[in-house]
N, C-alpha and C positions, 0 to 999 in steps of 0.2 A: 764504259770507256775509261781507261786509266788516265791519271793526270798527264802522263807523258804523251799518251795518244791524243788527248785533247789539245795539248800544247802543239803537237805536230800538225793537227788538223787546222789550227789557227794559222800556222806558218804556211800551209800549202793551199788553203782554200781561197779562191778569188774573191770571196765575199768581203774579206778583211783587207783594209787598205795597207799601202806600203809603209806608212808611218808606224802602224801597229806592229807589222812584221819586223820592222827595224828595231823597235823597242824589245821585242821578244828575242830576236837574234842576239841582242846584247847580253841576255841572261842564259843562253843555251848551255853554258857550262856550270850553271849554279842550280843544282837539282833541288835544293831546299827552297829556293826562290820560286822555281817552276811549280813545285808542289803547293806552295802557299797560294799562288795565283790560280791554280787549276784543280785543286783537290775537291772543290765543290763549286756550285753556282753561287754567286753573291745572293744571299738569302733575301727574298722578297717577304719581309716580315709583316706583322699586322699593321704597320704604318707605311711601309714601303721599303726603299733601299737605303743603305748607308754603308760607305766603305772608302778605302783608299783609291785615289784616282790612278789609273794605269791600265795596261793591256792584260786581259785574262778574264776567265769566267767569274773569278772571285774578286773583281775590281769594278770600280765605277768607270765606265767608258760609254761611248755612243752605242755600242752593241748591246751591252747589258741594259742600258736605259731604253733602247728601242724594243728589246724583247719584253721588258716589263710593261711598256706602253701597249704593245700588241696584245698582251694578256688582258690589260685593262680595256682595250678597244673591243676585244671579243666579249668581255663581260657586259660592257655597255650595250653592245648589239643584242645580246640575249635578254637584257632588261628592257629593250625597246626604247632606249634613250638616245639614240644617235642624233636625232634632230635637235636636242637641247644643247649640245656642244660641251666643251671642257675649257675652263679658265686655267691659265698657266702663269705663274710668277717665278722669279728666281732672285738669288742673292748675289753678293759680291765675290763669291769664290771662283777659283780657277775652273773653267769649263762650264760654269753655270749658264751663260747665254747659249752656248752650244748644246748643252743637254736639254734646255728648254725648247730650242728649235727642233732637235731630234725627236722629242716627244710630240711636238705640234705636227710635224710632217708625217709621223707615223699615224697619228690620229686622222689627219687629212686624207692619207692614202686609204684609210678605212671608211671614208665618207663622214667623218665626224669633225665638225667645225672647232677650230682652236682659237681662243681669245688670248692673245699673248701680250703681256705688259711691255711697254716701249723701253723700259729700263728696269733696274732692280727695284723691288718693292718688299715691304715687310710681309712675313707669313700671314699675320692676321688680316691684312688687306686682301689677300687671296681668298680667305674664308668669306669675307664680306663681298668681294667681287662676284664669286660664283653664284651666291644667292641673289645678288642684285641683277645679274644677267640671266638668271633662271637656268643655269647649267646643271647637267646631270652629275658632273664631277669636277674636281680641281686637282692640279698638280703644283707643288712647290719644289723647286730645285734648291736644296739647301742642306748643309750639314750642321746647321745651328751653331753651337759653340765648340765643335770639334777642332782639332789642330788643322793647319792649312793643307795638309796632304789629303784630307777627306772631302768628299761631297756626298750628297744624298738626294732623295726623291721621295716626297711624301704625297700620299693620295687622300683626297677629301671626297665626300659624297654630297649629294644635293642639299642636305640639311646644313652644310657648311662645316661640319665636324670631320675630323679624320675618321677613316673607315673603322667601324666596329663590327662585332659579330651580328649576323652570320656573314655579312658581306666581305669582311676581311679574309676569312677562310676561302670563300667562293672565288674571290679575285686571285688569291694565292694559287688556288687550284688551276685557274686559267693560265697564269704565268708559268707554273710548273709543267703544264701540258705542252708547252712549246719546247721541243727538243732539237729542232733544226733552225739555226739562225737564218738560213736561206729562205724560210717561209715568212719572215718578218717583213712587213710592208713599209715603204717610205715613198716620197715623191719630191719633185723639185719645188723649191719654195715659190718661185714665180708662178708655177702652174697652180699651186695651192691657193695663192692669193687671187689669181684670175678666176678660179672656180668658187671663190667666196668661202673657202675652207680655212683660211688663215687671216685673222683680223687683229690688228694692233689696237690695244686699249691703253688708256692713260688718264689724262686730266679729268675726264668726266667721272671716273671712278674715284679719283683722289678727292674731288670736291664733295661727292656724296658721302664718302668715308669720313671726312673732316666734320661734316654736318652732324653725323651720327655720334662721333666722339664727344662733341661739345654738348650734346643733350644730357650727358652724365654729370655735368657741373651742377652743384646744389646751391652754392653761394657766389654767384658772379660778382655781387656787390662787395664782398670781402676781398676778392682778387683785385678788383679795381682800386680798392682803398689802399692796399699794401704793395701794388704791382711795382711801384718805383723804389721800394725799400728792400725787397727780397732779392737775393743774389743766388743764381742757379748755375752750377757748372755741369756740363753734359758731354759725354763721349759716346758716339755710336759704335765704337770699337771697329772702325773701318768697314762698317756694314751698311744696312739698309735704313737705319733709323733717322739719319741726319735730316733729311728734308721733311718728313711728316712730323717729327718731334718739334723741330724748330717752328714749323708752320703753325701747329696747334697752340704752342705756348705764345707765339706772337699774336695770333688772332684772339687769344684770351686776354692779352694786354700785358703780359709779363715783360718788363723793360730790360732786365739785366740777365740775359742767358748767354753764358760764355761756353763756346764749344771748343774742345781740345783740338788745336790745329793739327797736331801730329796724327790724330786718329779721326779726322773729320771726313776724309774722302775714302772711297772704296779702295781696299788694298788686299788682293787675294792672298798675299804672302804674310799678312798681319805682321809687318816688319817690326812694329813697336811693341809687339805682344808675344809673350811666350805661349799664351793660350787665350784665345778670345772669349773668355768666359767671365761674366759678371760675378760669378761665385768666387773667383780667384782674386785675392787681395792685390796680386801683382798687376792685374789688369787695370787697377786704379792709380798706378804710379804717376802717370802724366796728369790725370784728372785731379789728384790730390795736390800735386805741385801747383796747378793753376788755381785750385780752390784757396790755398793759403795765400797766394798772390792777390786774389780778388776778395778775400775774406768772405767766401761764399757761405750761405746758410745750409745748402744741401748739394750733394754731388751724386750724379746719376749716370749709369752706364746701361745701354741696351746691348744685347748680344747681336751677332751679325745679321740674323734674320728678324730682329726686333720683336721677339715674342716674350723675352724675359728681361727683367729689370733688376739691376744691382744698385744699392743705395748706401751712401755715407751721410751722416748729419753731424753738424757741429754741436759739441758739448761746450756751452758757454762758460761753464765752471772751470774747465781745464784748457779750453781753447783747442782741443784735439777733435779730430773727426772720428766718429764711432761707426763701425760697419754694422749694417742690418742684414740679417738673414732673410731669405724669402718668406719665412714664416712671420718674422717681425714686420717687414714692410707690408705684407698682405694683411696682417691683423690690424695695423694702423689704418689702412684704407677701409677694411671691412667695418671696424668699430666706428669710424667716422661716418660711413654711409648709413649704418644702422641707427646710430645716434641722431644724426641730423635729419634723416628722412622721417624718423619717428617724431622728432621735435617739430618738424615743419608740416606734418600731416601728409607726407609724400610716400609713405610706406604702402605698397600694394597689399591686397588681402592675401592671406595664406603665403606669406613670404618664405623663401627658402634660400639658404646658403649652402653651397656644395663644395666639399673638400675631398681629398683623397685619404686613404687609410694611413698614409705616412706623414700627413700634415699635422701641425701642432694641435694638442688637446685644448689649447686656449680657445680654439674656435667653438668648442662645446660650451665653455663658460660664457663667451660673449653672446652666442645665440640664445642661451637661456635667459640672459639679462633682458633681451629685447623681444622675447617671444617669437623668435624666428626658427623655423624648422631647419635642423642640420642633417644633411644627407652626405654620407661617405661613400666614395666609389673607389675602384681600383686605381693604382698609379697610372698616370697618363691623362693629359687634359682632354683627350677625346671622350673620356667617360663623363667629364663635367659637361662638355658640349652636348653629349647624348641626353643628359638630364633635361637640358633646355628643350630639346625636341619632345621628350616625354611629357613635360609640363604643357607644351602647346597642344599635344595630341589629347591629353586627358583633362586639362584644366585643373589639375590637382593642386598646383602651386604656382607662384610667380617667382622667377629667378631674380635675386637682388645682387648676388656676388658669388664668385667662385675663385678658389685659389688652390695651388699645390705648393709643396715646400720648395720645389726647385725653381724658385724665383719667377713663377708665372701666375698671373691672375687675369680676371676679366670682369669689368663692370659693364653692364649693358648686354644686349643680345644681338648687337650688330654683327658680331663675329661669333664663331663657335669654337674658337681656340684662344689660348692665352694671348694677350695683346699688351705689349710693353708700351705702345704709344698711348693707349688709354690709361695704363698704369702710371706713366710719367705725369700725365695730365691730372689724374686724381691725387697723386702724391703731392704735386705742386699746390693743389687746392688745399690739402691738409696742412702743408707747410705755411701757406698764406693764412689759414685760420689760426695756426699756432703763433705766427708773427703778430697777428692782430691782438692776440691774447698776451703778448709779451713772453711767449714760450718758444721752444724749439721742438723739432720732431723727437729728439731724444728725451726732452722733458715729458712729452706726451707718452712716449713708450714707457718711461719709468712710472707714470701715473697708472698706466694700464697694468703693469706688473703688480703694483700695489693693490689694485682693485680686483684683478682676476686671478693672480697667482704668478709665481716666477717660473714660467715654463721655459724649458731649454731643450733644444734638439741638436743632433749632430749626425754625421755619417762616418762610417768606416768602410773604405773601399779597397778591394783586392783586385789588382789588374793581372790577368793571366792570358797572354797573347798566343795566337796560333792554335794548331790542332791539339797540342798537349794541354794548353790552357783551357780550351773549351771542355775537355774531358775532366780536368781538375775541378772546374766550376760545377759541372754536373755531379761529380762525386761529393762535393761539399753539401750541395742541396739534398742529395740522396741520403746522406748521413743524418742531416738534421730532420729530414722528413720521416725516416724509418725509426730513428731513436731520438725523439725530441728531448732536449735537456729539461730536467725537472727544476733547475734553478740556474740563475746567472749570478755567480757569487753567492751573496746571502739573500738574494731576492728569489722567492719561489715563483715558478711559472704557474699562474692561475688557470689560464686557458691557452690552448694552442690552436691556431687557425691554419688550415692547409687549404688554400684557395684552389689548388690543382685538384684536390680530392673533394672539394666543396664540403668541408667539415670543420666544425669547431669542437674541440675535445676539452671537456672539463677535466683538468688533471687530477682533481681530488675524487670526484664521483665516477669518472669514466664515461659520463653521458656525452653523447654526440648530437650536435644540431647542424643545420645548414648555414653556410656563410651568407647565402642570399645574393651573392655576386657571381659574375661569369667566372669560368675556370681560368686560372692563371698560375704560373709557376712562382708563387709567392707564399712565404711562411711568416706567420705573425705570432709573437709571444706576448700575451698580456701579463703584466707584472703588477704587484701592489702599488697603491698610492700614485696613480697616474704615470707609472713607469711602463715602458714598452720597448720592444725591439722587433724589427721586420727584416727578413732576408729576401733579396730579389736579384736575380741575374739581370744585367742590363740588356735591353733588346737591341741596342745599337752599338755597343762597345764591348770589348773583351773584359768585362768586369763583373764582379759580384758585389752588391752593395748591401751594407747593413745600416738601416736607419734606426735611430733610437731617440727616445724622449723621456724627460723627467720633469718633476715639479719640485722646486725647492722653496725654502723659506726666505731666501734672499738671492740676489744675483750670484754672490760668491758660493752660496750653498748649492744652487742649481748647477753651477760650473763644476764644482767638486763631484757632485753626484753623477753628472753625465760623463765626466772623465773616468770615474770608477766603473761605470757600466760599460764603457768602451773597452777598458782593460779586461773586464770579466768576459766580454765577448771574444776578444783576441785569445784569451786563455782557452776558450772552448774550441776554437776553430783549428 
């Protein structure tokens, strides 16, 4: 069916409500807009759905959410998991509660019990909840840090991690097999509740989740000692982190936690933010203003679904607040955990730290120092969560920490996804430790650079929207894959990894070996002296990302080297 035919079908079919038809009638003379909304189905990718909210097959709406849930329900039935139920959480975005109920009532109509949180909750708490309740699957309605016009839908499996191979492809096949919206099931909410197929959850999960977080604290006595001296500024960026973050810090005894009032409460329009992303310095405008007013030691921001953490820390020498990348804050927590657990005799046998292929090479230096196994996985925290499952199945290793460069990490195994609530808690313990030593987080970071090397990473992103953009992104990847560059500027490419083709090519000898990881549309270029570059199209946004890293002899040297590598990459594209 052509996009115009599909558009007409939505206008004429009684299955779609009048509000949807009214929205579509308003664009009936805009063929480009009609094409963008209907040229394809919103893709149910390996993690779920994400897209702009609106009417159409290529938009987030109750119909695309219901269709995705029907596919999931069909898969659950084939797996014999209907009796276990599905846990559902949602964030502060527009239509999040409605999409959560849409999913729940579709599941209920398929005879699958839905456990729905009573209000917005962090994504990692959903991961914890589904395992606590013994569910077969979980759904989070969130678009994470995307702009306000977006929403999304992420699927988790019974191990608590986002779906991975082969289940991801199998669920996608079930969703894609649904070609008629009229076959998608739903039922009345009151009927679902009366049948015991819709259950509200809340406080009991919150209490258990908090108890698990606090188990990760190594030195409660140090927190108690400096709790009245350390000052923390925190912003939930109008999302889900406000209540759990404040609660855990309060229960640990921190006395001075200042929450940014303009961004404290849920706001689906993110009025005070251009982009609710803790990677964006502009997201810290209000928090830094409050930090200067309160003379705070650290400034923290969690993204709207509270799975990622952004950090600034005070440099006492200059009085300025220094931004930390996800690699930096993750390494601070990781090094602290490895050092203090080793010192206190709390390190498990066969410890392992898990990172992704685009995370800082400092992780290798730190794990070598403490005799901890380093495991690298594909980009996406679901692959880190999957390793925890493998460890439990095989007994090969014990998980001590996991992180990815995109501001996400996990201490503990209570969740199987990145958890900004536990990251805030751990980082505040590190800050308390530093305060007790008469240092700051920035001082500790400088000490780590001096000890392990001046590692520096960055990203170069190209955004190409729409049908033409998707084609251009595919062409860039195809060009790099078929004709891999032999050098980036004056840096020779030593090895070229193509994860889609599962091969590592030695550029000098021509020898090929396997990557050892699942197939993925990712290209990686190994360069001399701890330099590297990786190309990867985003799975959720119309972007192609180039990740890169270097190692310098000082902060200034590393900065200059990463800037030059960025320019060399731009020249090639």
